[in-house]
C-alpha positions as CSV (number, residue, x, y, z in Angstrom):
1,M,-17.2,-6.2,-3.3
2,R,-14.4,-4.9,-1.1
3,K,-12.2,-2.2,-2.4
4,L,-8.4,-2.7,-2.8
5,I,-6.8,0.6,-1.8
6,L,-3.1,1.3,-2.5
7,G,-2.2,3.6,0.4
8,L,1.3,4.9,0.9
9,A,3.7,7.8,1.3
10,I,5.3,9.2,-1.8
11,T,7.7,12.0,-2.5
12,L,6.9,14.8,-4.9
13,D,9.3,13.3,-7.4
14,G,7.5,9.9,-7.3
15,Y,9.7,7.8,-4.9
16,I,8.3,5.5,-2.2
17,E,11.7,4.9,-0.6
18,G,15.2,6.3,-0.8
19,P,18.2,4.7,-2.6
20,N,19.0,2.6,0.4
21,G,15.5,1.6,1.2
22,E,15.0,4.3,3.7
23,Y,11.8,6.0,4.5
24,D,13.1,8.5,7.1
25,W,11.6,11.3,5.0
26,C,8.0,10.3,6.0
27,F,6.3,12.7,8.3
28,T,5.3,11.1,11.6
29,D,4.3,14.2,13.6
30,Q,0.5,13.5,13.2
31,D,-1.7,10.8,11.8
32,Y,-2.4,12.4,8.4
33,G,-5.7,10.5,8.1
34,L,-4.4,7.1,9.1
35,N,-6.8,6.6,11.9
36,E,-9.8,7.3,9.7
37,F,-8.3,5.0,7.0
38,F,-7.9,2.2,9.6
39,E,-11.6,2.3,10.3
40,R,-12.2,1.4,6.6
41,I,-10.0,-1.7,6.4
42,D,-9.8,-5.2,8.0
43,A,-7.1,-6.8,5.7
44,M,-3.8,-6.0,4.2
45,F,-2.0,-7.3,1.0
46,I,1.7,-7.2,1.4
47,G,4.6,-8.4,-0.8
48,R,7.6,-10.4,0.5
49,K,10.1,-7.5,0.8
50,S,7.6,-5.2,2.5
51,Y,6.6,-8.1,4.8
52,V,10.2,-8.7,5.9
53,V,10.9,-5.0,6.5
54,N,7.7,-4.8,8.5
55,Q,8.7,-7.8,10.6
56,Q,12.1,-6.3,11.3
57,Y,10.5,-3.0,12.3
58,S,8.1,-4.8,14.7
59,E,11.0,-6.8,16.2
60,N,13.0,-3.7,16.8
61,N,10.0,-1.9,18.4
62,N,8.8,-4.4,21.0
63,C,6.5,-6.1,18.6
64,Q,4.7,-2.9,17.9
65,G,3.7,-2.3,14.3
66,I,2.3,0.9,12.8
67,P,0.9,3.1,15.7
68,G,-2.9,2.9,15.8
69,M,-3.2,0.1,13.3
70,P,-6.0,-2.3,14.2
71,A,-5.6,-6.1,14.0
72,L,-5.8,-6.9,10.3
73,T,-5.8,-10.2,8.3
74,E,-2.4,-10.0,6.5
75,Y,-2.1,-11.7,3.2
76,I,1.6,-12.1,2.2
77,F,2.2,-12.6,-1.5
78,S,5.4,-14.5,-2.1
79,T,6.7,-17.4,-4.1
80,S,9.9,-17.7,-2.0
81,L,8.6,-17.7,1.6
82,S,7.7,-21.0,3.0
83,S,6.1,-19.7,6.2
84,V,4.8,-16.4,7.7
85,K,3.9,-15.3,11.2
86,E,1.0,-16.8,13.1
87,G,-2.3,-15.4,12.0
88,A,-1.1,-14.3,8.6
89,V,-2.0,-16.0,5.3
90,L,0.7,-16.9,2.7
91,V,-0.4,-16.6,-0.9
92,S,2.2,-18.3,-3.0
93,E,0.2,-19.6,-6.0
94,N,-2.3,-18.1,-8.4
95,S,-1.8,-14.8,-6.6
96,L,-4.0,-12.6,-8.8
97,A,-6.9,-15.1,-8.8
98,R,-6.5,-15.4,-5.1
99,A,-6.5,-11.6,-4.6
100,R,-9.7,-11.4,-6.7
101,Q,-11.3,-14.1,-4.6
102,I,-10.4,-12.3,-1.3
103,K,-11.8,-9.1,-2.7
104,N,-15.1,-10.9,-3.3
105,Q,-15.4,-12.1,0.3
106,S,-17.4,-10.1,2.8
107,G,-15.6,-7.6,5.0
108,K,-14.2,-4.1,5.0
109,D,-11.8,-2.7,2.4
110,I,-8.2,-4.1,1.9
111,W,-5.0,-2.1,2.2
112,L,-2.5,-2.8,-0.6
113,F,0.5,-1.9,1.6
114,G,3.4,-2.8,-0.6
115,G,5.5,-3.4,-2.5
116,A,6.0,-1.9,-5.9
117,S,6.0,-5.2,-7.9
118,L,2.8,-6.4,-6.2
119,Y,1.2,-3.0,-6.8
120,E,2.2,-3.1,-10.5
121,A,0.8,-6.6,-11.0
122,M,-2.5,-5.8,-9.3
123,M,-2.9,-2.5,-11.1
124,K,-2.2,-4.2,-14.4
125,E,-4.9,-6.8,-13.6
126,G,-7.4,-4.1,-12.7
127,L,-7.6,-5.1,-9.1
128,V,-6.7,-1.7,-7.5
129,D,-9.8,0.4,-6.9
130,E,-8.3,3.4,-5.1
131,L,-5.0,5.2,-4.7
132,W,-4.5,7.1,-1.5
133,L,-1.2,8.9,-1.8
134,S,0.4,11.0,1.0
135,V,2.6,13.3,-1.1
136,H,5.5,14.6,1.0
137,P,7.1,17.9,0.0
138,I,10.5,16.5,-0.6
139,L,12.5,15.6,-3.7
140,L,14.7,12.5,-3.1
141,G,16.3,12.5,-6.5
142,S,16.7,8.7,-6.5
143,G,15.3,5.6,-4.9
144,K,12.4,3.3,-5.7
145,R,9.7,4.8,-7.9
146,L,6.1,3.9,-7.4
147,F,5.1,4.3,-11.0
148,H,7.0,2.6,-13.8
149,E,6.3,2.3,-17.5
150,Q,2.9,0.6,-18.1
151,D,1.4,-0.8,-21.3
152,R,-1.8,1.3,-20.9
153,R,-3.2,4.5,-19.4
154,S,-4.9,4.5,-16.1
155,Y,-7.7,7.0,-15.7
156,L,-8.3,8.4,-12.2
157,T,-11.1,10.4,-10.6
158,L,-10.2,12.6,-7.6
159,L,-12.3,11.6,-4.6
160,E,-10.7,13.7,-1.9
161,S,-7.7,16.0,-1.3
162,K,-6.5,17.5,1.9
163,T,-3.5,19.8,2.5
164,Y,-1.8,19.9,5.8
165,E,0.2,22.7,7.4
166,T,3.4,20.7,7.0
167,G,2.9,20.8,3.2
168,L,1.9,17.2,2.9
169,V,-1.0,16.7,0.5
170,S,-3.2,13.7,0.8
171,L,-4.8,12.6,-2.5
172,R,-7.4,9.9,-2.9
173,Y,-8.4,8.8,-6.4
174,K,-10.7,6.2,-7.8
175,V,-9.1,4.0,-10.4
176,E,-11.5,3.8,-13.3
177,N,-10.1,0.5,-14.7
178,R,-11.3,1.3,-18.2
179,I,-9.2,0.3,-21.3
180,I,-9.0,2.8,-24.1
């Protein structure tokens, strides 16, 4: 079975974006493990808001997405979109069952790119296998938090950690998906 990996940048105080949706605090001076990560994946799960932001970024940068990112099958989870870009797959009904079905298909791992509500639903359903967090040494003080109140504990096992000279710490955890 393919792994679903939530991989994203986060501030030390737990924010994934600033109060105005900004992510200008993310380090871009080196790849911080992205190229190695890109070798592991061939698909991406993305929510509507993140998809729209990603499309705007691409349009403003000569149709260039994330530098070094390979061609991925993009699954856009949305009940309000009626169409998505060519080559992408819109998942608008039975999203959690469809995510489970996609995970059971052959292929490389899947990047759970965003957003927070999609992550919460998939985490609650036990679909997330790994967390790969790039913890940036900054305290934003406000914005959108990654972690919100949950109805159960999630146990994690550290798989890897790497500290960069910039102070960024990359943490990779296995989600144990056990209920206690």
